C-alpha positions in Angstrom: 0.0 0.0 0.0 1.4 3.4 -1.0 2.0 6.0 1.7 0.0 9.1 1.9 1.5 12.3 0.5 1.1 15.9 1.6 -1.3 17.7 -0.7 0.9 20.9 -0.5 4.5 19.8 -0.8 4.3 16.1 -1.6 6.3 14.9 1.4 5.2 11.9 3.5 1.9 12.8 5.2 1.6 12.6 9.0 -1.9 14.1 9.4 -5.2 14.0 7.5 -8.5 15.9 7.8 -11.0 13.3 9.1 -13.4 12.1 6.4 -11.3 13.4 3.5 -8.3 12.4 1.5 -6.6 15.8 2.4 -3.3 14.9 4.1 -0.4 17.0 5.3 3.2 16.6 6.4 3.9 17.9 9.9 5.4 21.1 8.6 2.6 22.0 6.3 0.0 21.0 8.9 1.6 23.4 11.5 1.8 26.2 8.9 -1.8 25.8 7.8 -3.7 24.9 10.9 -3.7 26.7 14.2 -4.4 23.4 16.1 -3.0 20.3 14.5 -4.7 18.2 17.3 -7.9 18.6 15.3 -6.3 16.6 12.5 -6.2 12.8 12.5 -2.8 11.2 12.6 -2.3 9.0 9.5 -1.1 6.2 11.7 -4.4 6.4 13.7 -6.3 6.2 10.4 -4.3 3.2 9.2 -4.9 1.4 12.5 -8.7 2.0 12.3 -8.9 0.8 8.8 -6.8 -2.3 9.7 -9.1 -3.1 12.6 -12.2 -2.8 10.3 -10.7 -5.0 7.7 -9.7 -7.6 10.3 -13.3 -7.6 11.7 -14.7 -8.1 8.2 -12.3 -11.0 7.5 -13.3 -12.6 10.8 -17.0 -12.2 9.9 -16.4 -13.8 6.5 -14.4 -16.7 8.0 -17.2 -17.3 10.5 -19.8 -17.3 7.8 -17.7 -19.8 5.8 -17.3 -22.1 8.8 -21.1 -21.9 9.5 -21.8 -22.8 5.9 -19.4 -25.7 6.0 -20.9 -27.0 9.2 -24.4 -26.9 7.6 -23.1 -28.8 4.6 -21.5 -31.4 6.7 -24.7 -31.8 8.7 -26.7 -32.2 5.5 -24.3 -34.9 4.2 -24.4 -36.9 7.4 -28.2 -37.1 7.5 
């Protein structure tokens, strides 16, 4: 997966505006926002997305196991 780039200077982004793809390096964020704590750290965003993907994978795996269990029960009857 490619790393996020600052929309101003193209450097590696450290912060994003929540809910958008607008990302900023630390220097540009500090220059353009009076309070960078209002921005979401890119790493936080990555961890949230990873957690959501992992949850979805777990749901799909459980659905597959349930389906296989039902198939096995049908065959044994």
